[in-house]
C-alpha positions in Angstrom: -2.3 -2.3 27.7 -2.9 -6.0 28.1 -3.0 -6.3 31.9 -3.1 -10.1 32.1 -0.2 -10.4 29.6 1.8 -7.8 31.5 1.4 -9.6 34.9 2.3 -13.0 33.3 5.4 -11.5 31.7 6.5 -10.1 35.1 5.8 -13.5 36.8 7.8 -15.3 34.2 10.7 -13.0 34.9 10.4 -13.8 38.6 9.2 -10.4 39.7 8.9 -9.7 43.4 5.5 -9.6 45.0 5.0 -7.2 47.9 1.6 -7.1 49.8 -0.1 -8.7 46.8 1.4 -6.3 44.3 3.7 -7.4 41.4 6.8 -5.3 40.7 6.4 -4.6 37.0 9.2 -3.3 34.8 9.0 -1.6 31.4 10.1 -4.7 29.6 7.1 -6.6 31.1 4.5 -4.3 29.4 2.4 -6.0 26.8 -0.1 -4.5 24.4 -3.4 -5.9 23.2 -3.8 -7.2 19.7 -7.2 -6.6 18.1 -7.2 -8.9 15.0 -9.0 -7.5 12.0 -9.5 -4.1 13.5 -6.2 -2.4 12.7 -6.4 0.5 10.3 -4.5 0.5 7.0 -3.0 3.0 4.6 -3.2 1.8 1.1 -1.2 3.7 -1.5 -2.1 3.1 -5.1 0.6 3.8 -7.8 -1.3 4.1 -11.0 0.2 4.2 -14.5 -1.9 6.8 -16.4 0.6 7.3 -19.2 0.1 7.1 -22.9 1.3 3.5 -22.9 -2.0 2.2 -21.6 -5.7 2.8 -21.9 -5.3 5.5 -19.2 -9.0 6.5 -18.8 -10.1 2.9 -18.1 -7.3 2.7 -15.5 -8.6 5.9 -13.9 -12.1 4.5 -13.7 -10.9 1.2 -12.3 -8.8 2.8 -9.5 -11.7 5.3 -8.7 -14.1 2.4 -8.3 -11.7 0.4 -6.2 -10.7 3.3 -3.9 -14.3 4.5 -3.2 -15.5 0.9 -2.6 -12.6 0.2 -0.2 -13.2 3.4 1.8 -16.9 2.7 2.0 -16.4 -0.9 3.1 -13.7 0.0 5.6 -15.4 2.9 7.3 -15.4 1.3 10.8 -11.7 0.6 10.6 -11.0 4.2 9.3 -8.6 3.0 6.6 -6.9 5.7 4.5 -6.1 5.6 0.8 -3.7 7.7 -1.3 -3.2 7.7 -5.0 0.0 8.6 -7.1 -0.5 9.1 -10.8 2.5 8.0 -12.9 2.7 9.9 -16.2 4.5 12.7 -18.0 7.8 13.9 -16.6 7.1 13.2 -12.9 4.7 11.2 -10.7 2.0 13.2 -9.0 0.3 12.7 -5.6 -3.2 13.3 -6.8 -4.9 12.0 -3.6 -3.1 12.6 -0.3 -4.0 10.0 2.4 -7.7 10.3 3.2 -10.7 8.3 4.5 -13.2 10.6 2.7 -15.0 8.9 -0.2 -16.2 12.3 -1.5 -12.7 13.7 -1.4 -11.3 10.7 -3.2 -13.9 10.8 -5.9 -13.4 14.5 -6.5 -9.6 14.3 -6.7 -9.5 11.2 -8.8 -11.7 12.8 -11.4 -8.9 15.2 -12.0 -6.1 12.6 -12.5 -3.7 13.5 -15.3 -3.2 11.1 -18.3 -0.7 10.8 -21.1 3.0 11.0 -21.6 5.9 8.7 -20.5 5.9 6.3 -17.5 8.3 7.3 -14.7 7.3 4.2 -12.7 10.4 3.9 -10.6 10.0 7.5 -9.4 6.4 6.8 -8.6 7.4 3.8 -6.5 9.9 5.9 -4.6 7.4 8.6 -4.0 5.0 5.9 -2.6 7.8 4.7 -0.3 8.6 8.2 0.9 4.9 8.8 1.6 4.4 5.5 3.5 7.5 6.1 5.7 6.4 9.7 6.4 2.9 8.6 7.4 4.3 5.7 9.5 6.2 8.2 11.6 2.9 10.2 12.1 0.7 7.1 12.7 2.9 4.1 13.6 -0.1 1.9 14.4 -1.4 2.0 10.8 -0.4 -0.8 8.5 1.2 0.2 5.1 0.1 -1.4 1.9 1.2 -0.8 -1.7 -0.9 -1.5 -4.8 0.7 -0.8 -8.2 -1.5 -0.7 -11.4 0.7 -0.9 -14.4 1.9 -2.9 -17.4 5.2 -3.2 -15.6 7.3 -1.0 -17.9 9.2 2.2 -17.0 9.6 4.3 -20.1 11.5 7.2 -18.4 15.2 7.6 -18.3 15.4 5.4 -15.2 14.2 2.4 -17.2 14.5 -1.2 -16.0 17.6 -0.6 -13.8 15.9 2.2 -11.9 12.8 0.2 -11.5 14.8 -2.7 -10.0 16.5 -0.3 -7.6 13.2 1.1 -6.4 11.8 -2.3 -5.8 14.9 -3.3 -3.7 14.4 -0.2 -1.6 10.8 -1.0 -1.0 11.5 -4.6 0.1 14.4 -3.5 2.3 12.1 -1.0 4.0 10.0 -4.0 5.2 6.8 -3.3 3.1 5.2 -6.8 2.8 1.7 -5.9 1.6 2.6 -5.3 -2.0 0.3 -6.1 -4.9 0.7 -5.5 -8.7 -2.4 -5.3 -10.9 -1.5 -6.2 -14.5 -3.2 -3.7 -16.8 -2.0 -5.3 -20.1 -2.8 -8.9 -19.5 -3.6 -9.6 -23.2 0.0 -9.1 -24.3 2.5 -11.7 -23.3 5.5 -9.4 -23.1 3.7 -6.8 -21.0 2.2 -9.6 -18.8 5.7 -10.9 -18.1 6.9 -7.4 -17.1 4.0 -7.0 -14.6 4.7 -10.4 -13.1 8.4 -9.6 -12.9 7.6 -6.4 -11.1 5.4 -8.3 -8.6 8.2 -10.8 -8.0 10.7 -8.0 -7.3 8.2 -6.5 -4.9 7.8 -9.9 -3.2 4.0 -9.8 -3.8 1.3 -11.3 -6.0 0.1 -10.1 -9.4 -3.5 -10.2 -10.6 -5.1 -9.1 -13.9 -7.1 -5.9 -14.1 -10.1 -8.0 -15.3 -10.0 -9.9 -12.0 -9.8 -6.8 -9.8 -12.6 -5.8 -7.5 -12.9 -4.7 -3.8 -13.0 -8.4 -2.7 -9.9 -9.3 -4.7 -8.0 -6.4 -3.3 -8.9 -7.3 0.2 -8.0 -10.9 -0.3 -4.6 -10.2 -1.9 -3.4 -7.6 0.5 -5.0 -9.4 3.5 -7.3 -6.5 4.7 
């Protein structure tokens, strides 16, 4: 609790003072804000389908995750990874702050098949909301590595619906990493996805731990 802020709030309200003691109410209570020290939960949604160079994406996300966990040790950030491929998305890495666990689980990421991207985004939203109920003080961030295309039955309409649900839920730390920046059509899809998620889009070639931290404001 922020003692000074609490007392000042009570004083502004005109609280009674008896024998030098201020009568504090519940609405007067103020917390302390520790800038730059809050912990984060970063959920990666990674397209590992056959529509992309899946193995290179796996190497990229493994490097980013392990680097972020190592750099953020004092803040105790957590990272989770959802693989989007085949018939359904898969939570390959539940929320963890362990570099060893992350490296081991990410080595087993599935690849190939279709791209149920909308389902992957909804799985991420469900995970973030569930973790927020468990740890409400942890900031939620979403990073999507994709070419921006959903090749499942949901298609573009399903993807748009998933994006609207994420934005309505109040997730503001969203980042799209464009994994097919060489192709104009694919690049436009990735940037469109970022726009729908109300977040920036960067190319995979520009991605590193520093870029991620800057874009999602860690």
